[in-house]
Backbone bond lengths (Angstrom), bond angles and torsions (degrees), N, CA, C in turn:
res aa  C-N    CA-C-N  psi(-1)  N-CA   C-N-CA  omega(-1)  CA-C   N-CA-C  phi
1 M - - - 1.405 - - 1.592 108.05 -
2 S 1.288 116.29 132.16 1.538 116.27 175.93 1.455 108.70 -101.41
3 Y 1.271 120.87 154.83 1.444 132.06 171.13 1.445 115.96 -135.81
4 P 1.332 123.46 160.31 1.389 122.09 -165.36 1.564 114.69 -62.03
5 Q 1.235 116.08 144.80 1.372 121.30 174.66 1.483 116.45 -57.48
6 G 1.278 123.38 134.12 1.419 122.56 -172.31 1.525 114.61 89.97
7 W 1.359 119.87 -17.07 1.425 121.62 176.43 1.542 109.30 -79.94
8 V 1.337 115.73 158.53 1.494 122.34 174.87 1.488 113.71 -117.54
9 T 1.271 114.31 167.02 1.502 118.34 -175.48 1.580 101.34 -131.20
10 N 1.241 111.21 163.53 1.576 118.79 179.99 1.539 108.30 -68.37
11 S 1.375 114.82 151.51 1.412 120.56 179.64 1.542 117.69 -79.97
12 G 1.294 115.09 -16.43 1.468 119.12 -177.06 1.434 117.40 100.80
13 S 1.360 116.50 -2.64 1.452 120.35 179.53 1.580 115.61 -66.11
14 V 1.332 114.61 -33.04 1.492 117.01 -174.78 1.590 107.20 -111.41
15 V 1.230 116.03 -50.25 1.505 120.20 170.25 1.558 111.63 -120.74
16 E 1.272 118.29 164.43 1.477 124.76 -179.18 1.522 108.58 -40.50
17 Q 1.316 117.36 143.20 1.489 122.14 170.90 1.465 113.11 -53.39
18 C 1.359 121.01 146.78 1.443 124.08 174.89 1.495 116.64 61.15
19 K 1.348 115.38 35.47 1.436 117.79 174.50 1.493 115.12 -113.64
20 V 1.345 114.84 -9.66 1.524 118.58 -179.67 1.594 101.73 -132.41
21 F 1.395 113.67 138.76 1.440 123.17 -173.88 1.423 107.87 -129.97
22 D 1.364 121.64 141.83 1.525 122.39 175.20 1.471 105.56 -165.96
23 P 1.377 115.11 154.80 1.526 118.95 175.58 1.517 111.06 -75.83
24 E 1.283 122.77 -11.22 1.401 127.47 -178.73 1.525 105.88 -107.98
25 S 1.431 115.43 168.33 1.485 117.85 174.28 1.414 111.79 -64.77
26 I 1.403 120.37 150.21 1.420 120.47 -172.95 1.547 105.05 -116.74
27 S 1.284 116.48 135.02 1.426 129.28 175.44 1.510 110.54 -132.49
28 L 1.317 118.84 96.56 1.364 128.64 -175.55 1.499 107.19 -86.06
29 P 1.443 120.84 126.22 1.380 120.71 175.70 1.510 113.58 -75.06
30 E 1.315 116.51 147.95 1.548 118.76 178.90 1.483 111.10 -64.32
31 Q 1.328 116.08 143.41 1.431 123.59 175.50 1.658 111.80 47.47
32 S 1.166 115.50 52.29 1.455 123.48 -178.02 1.489 113.71 -145.55
33 E 1.372 110.30 146.35 1.552 116.01 174.69 1.532 102.89 -94.57
34 S 1.322 116.09 114.68 1.417 124.49 178.17 1.566 113.63 -103.73
35 F 1.238 119.35 127.61 1.443 119.42 -177.96 1.608 111.61 -121.44
36 D 1.394 113.40 17.11 1.433 118.30 -173.57 1.497 112.87 -91.84
37 E 1.331 118.29 -7.43 1.433 119.21 178.64 1.553 109.73 -90.56
38 A 1.389 115.29 159.36 1.491 119.35 -168.64 1.484 112.78 -67.74
39 V 1.344 121.93 -40.30 1.440 125.84 -172.08 1.457 112.08 -142.17
40 H 1.284 120.19 133.80 1.389 128.60 176.91 1.598 113.49 -119.05
41 I 1.262 122.41 128.84 1.439 126.54 175.45 1.462 109.19 -124.17
42 R 1.334 116.52 140.92 1.420 124.51 176.77 1.534 113.13 -159.64
43 V 1.345 118.04 159.62 1.385 121.55 176.04 1.647 105.76 -121.15
44 D 1.262 114.98 124.37 1.424 124.01 179.05 1.435 113.18 -107.18
45 K 1.276 118.72 134.23 1.538 123.25 176.76 1.484 110.20 -77.73
46 I 1.356 114.31 50.53 1.474 120.64 175.44 1.439 109.88 -123.73
47 P 1.272 121.21 134.47 1.584 121.60 -175.62 1.468 108.32 -64.60
48 F 1.369 111.34 138.31 1.449 123.97 177.61 1.534 115.41 -39.36
49 E 1.345 115.09 -48.91 1.413 125.16 -173.72 1.570 109.42 -57.35
50 R 1.309 110.79 -33.14 1.607 117.23 179.66 1.503 113.19 -73.70
51 V 1.348 115.12 -50.31 1.453 115.15 -170.45 1.569 109.94 -84.53
52 A 1.341 117.13 -23.50 1.532 119.06 -176.35 1.487 110.99 -89.74
53 R 1.385 121.84 2.40 1.485 118.25 -179.53 1.491 113.32 -73.35
54 E 1.353 113.80 157.65 1.445 120.80 -173.27 1.535 110.39 -75.92
55 D 1.281 120.93 -28.76 1.531 122.49 -171.05 1.547 106.72 -70.66
56 N 1.187 116.87 107.18 1.518 119.05 -178.65 1.566 107.72 -149.14
57 Q 1.283 118.53 125.70 1.440 124.64 -177.57 1.573 111.59 -84.32
58 T 1.364 112.61 -19.71 1.493 116.00 -174.29 1.518 114.69 -80.17
59 S 1.440 111.32 -16.22 1.492 113.76 -176.00 1.528 108.48 -151.10
60 Q 1.305 111.59 161.39 1.506 124.38 176.92 1.485 103.81 -103.70
61 E 1.337 115.57 123.68 1.520 119.20 179.38 1.545 110.39 -78.67
62 L 1.400 114.33 124.44 1.471 121.54 176.24 1.472 113.54 -91.02
63 S 1.322 117.93 -33.36 1.426 123.23 -176.90 1.489 113.24 -157.47
64 R 1.337 117.43 155.74 1.454 114.65 -177.90 1.627 101.37 -155.32
65 R 1.423 117.29 134.67 1.445 117.30 172.67 1.470 109.02 -146.29
66 Q 1.274 115.93 144.76 1.464 127.56 -178.74 1.576 104.84 -80.13
67 T 1.370 118.84 146.52 1.429 121.60 173.83 1.566 106.72 -159.93
68 T 1.256 115.95 -175.29 1.496 121.40 167.34 1.551 112.74 -133.65
69 I 1.255 114.17 147.92 1.485 121.52 178.72 1.470 107.18 -121.55
70 D 1.296 117.34 106.42 1.533 120.69 -179.17 1.445 111.48 54.77
71 G 1.293 119.97 44.40 1.412 126.79 179.92 1.490 119.20 81.65
72 Y 1.318 120.66 -6.19 1.416 130.51 178.26 1.434 110.30 -89.00
73 Q 1.415 119.09 136.21 1.417 122.15 173.37 1.532 111.04 -62.90
74 A 1.284 116.51 140.63 1.548 119.91 176.20 1.447 105.09 -150.71
75 V 1.340 111.10 168.20 1.434 123.10 175.09 1.583 110.15 -139.07
76 V 1.334 116.00 145.38 1.417 121.75 -175.64 1.518 103.16 -116.80
77 V 1.275 119.99 123.39 1.443 126.35 -177.15 1.605 109.89 -126.27
78 E 1.462 112.63 137.55 1.422 113.32 167.50 1.593 105.89 -113.90
79 N 1.236 113.51 137.06 1.525 120.38 -171.59 1.592 105.96 -125.25
80 K 1.365 110.85 159.68 1.431 114.50 167.01 1.544 105.83 -129.20
81 A 1.287 118.09 128.77 1.462 125.75 -169.10 1.573 111.64 -66.43
82 T 1.185 118.14 137.73 1.570 119.69 177.87 1.471 112.56 -92.33
83 G 1.230 119.63 -6.82 1.467 123.52 178.92 1.538 112.54 95.96
84 I 1.321 117.11 -6.11 1.528 119.99 173.93 1.558 101.94 -87.31
85 G 1.187 118.80 124.78 1.514 119.57 176.46 1.549 109.08 112.96
86 L 1.290 117.09 -164.39 1.501 125.91 -177.22 1.449 112.61 -75.32
87 I 1.254 119.62 -35.17 1.515 122.35 -174.16 1.439 115.64 -84.74
88 P 1.368 119.54 125.94 1.543 121.31 -173.18 1.572 106.11 -58.45
89 E 1.352 113.32 151.49 1.417 126.73 174.44 1.496 109.40 -51.66
90 G 1.358 117.00 133.26 1.473 120.98 174.42 1.474 115.82 93.67
91 V 1.421 116.54 -22.45 1.436 121.34 -176.08 1.495 109.06 -69.93
92 R 1.319 119.33 123.02 1.478 120.94 176.63 1.570 112.57 -84.57
93 S 1.258 115.92 152.35 1.429 122.03 175.25 1.472 109.99 -137.56
94 Y 1.312 116.21 149.91 1.482 123.81 -175.56 1.572 101.42 -123.99
95 L 1.325 112.17 123.71 1.460 114.48 -171.28 1.576 111.64 -132.55
96 Y 1.349 116.11 140.57 1.487 119.43 162.60 1.429 109.52 -105.67
97 F 1.322 114.33 143.71 1.453 124.07 172.60 1.491 107.41 -125.76
98 V 1.313 119.49 114.65 1.424 124.39 176.97 1.492 118.54 -111.27
99 D 1.205 122.58 124.43 1.426 129.89 -170.96 1.599 108.87 -78.09
100 L 1.296 117.58 108.31 1.409 122.25 179.78 1.520 109.35 -115.05
101 D 1.338 113.23 51.38 1.450 120.70 171.94 1.518 111.65 50.43
102 G 1.294 116.96 76.48 1.475 122.61 -178.80 1.460 117.92 93.45
103 Q 1.360 116.98 -18.61 1.461 122.82 171.68 1.436 108.09 -123.59
104 T 1.393 117.10 166.62 1.443 124.33 -175.04 1.503 107.33 -132.59
105 L 1.393 114.40 122.65 1.416 117.47 171.08 1.450 103.58 -86.71
106 I 1.392 118.59 137.38 1.494 124.32 175.97 1.522 107.80 -130.37
107 G 1.313 109.27 132.12 1.426 120.99 177.76 1.493 108.31 -123.23
108 T 1.370 122.07 131.13 1.475 125.70 -163.69 1.527 104.57 -143.57
109 T 1.307 113.91 144.89 1.509 126.40 160.75 1.582 109.83 -134.08
110 Y 1.210 116.87 142.43 1.476 121.20 179.70 1.562 113.13 -117.34
111 D 1.340 111.69 149.63 1.366 115.98 178.02 1.515 115.26 -88.03
112 M 1.239 114.23 62.39 1.525 123.31 177.96 1.444 114.11 -83.03
113 Q 1.315 117.18 147.43 1.432 125.53 175.96 1.628 110.24 -46.89
114 G 1.253 111.45 128.98 1.507 116.65 180.00 1.507 113.70 90.56
115 Q 1.253 117.32 -3.62 1.507 123.13 -178.82 1.503 107.93 -100.49
116 R 1.283 116.88 146.90 1.463 124.94 173.51 1.591 107.06 -98.81
117 Y 1.378 112.37 84.73 1.395 124.86 -170.28 1.538 113.46 -57.73
118 Q 1.275 117.56 -51.05 1.474 122.29 176.53 1.490 114.80 -58.39
119 R 1.353 115.20 -43.98 1.518 120.33 176.86 1.521 106.61 -65.21
120 N 1.372 121.54 -44.93 1.417 117.63 -178.08 1.497 114.46 -71.07
121 K 1.327 121.14 -21.21 1.518 121.14 170.55 1.456 104.57 -65.29
122 Q 1.337 121.30 -49.68 1.535 121.88 -176.82 1.415 108.29 -60.59
123 V 1.330 122.39 -42.75 1.464 123.23 179.89 1.530 112.46 -60.65
124 L 1.344 111.71 -46.04 1.452 115.66 178.09 1.609 113.51 -62.39
125 D 1.337 114.13 -39.07 1.508 117.86 175.18 1.523 107.31 -57.04
126 Q 1.331 118.70 -47.59 1.485 123.97 -173.79 1.559 106.34 -64.46
127 M 1.373 115.78 -45.43 1.443 119.65 -177.43 1.537 112.85 -57.84
128 M 1.379 112.60 -51.09 1.434 120.86 177.24 1.515 114.13 -57.54
129 N 1.279 113.79 -43.41 1.487 116.25 -179.02 1.524 117.01 -74.42
130 S 1.392 116.43 -7.94 1.361 125.67 176.22 1.627 114.60 -89.13
131 L 1.337 108.84 -10.63 1.453 114.71 -176.07 1.537 115.73 -67.40
132 S 1.249 117.88 138.44 1.372 127.19 178.46 1.568 109.28 -135.36
133 F 1.300 116.81 114.71 1.449 118.09 175.76 1.465 117.10 -90.77
134 N 1.296 115.41 149.02 1.526 123.13 171.78 1.392 108.73 -85.45
135 R 1.236 119.00 120.84 1.423 123.69 -179.54 1.501 110.78 -115.07
């Protein structure tokens, strides 16, 4: 996966290396959910059908589109948080869910204060489209 020149990624001391990306230095707090960085990437051992479904009480879906990432089925969703859960009410998120045969790759950016949400959405699009999986 490629990311913009000049951006940095996390060192791996709190979460696995290369899971968080930002144009500024990254300082992840221990045992904390941080939403202040531009882009988050992770793989969950949860089936695609479960995490990519529309029925979600923690957010209101604003848009959804089907796509593929390096031949794998994927969906791109933009949500607005309801305030139930970790994300404050009204915060938008832009997510990719990629079906990796029993696991799901999730790429996310959040419209948090101080972030350039539209730019980060474009960067996430570019990062996801640059993915190439070893099969």
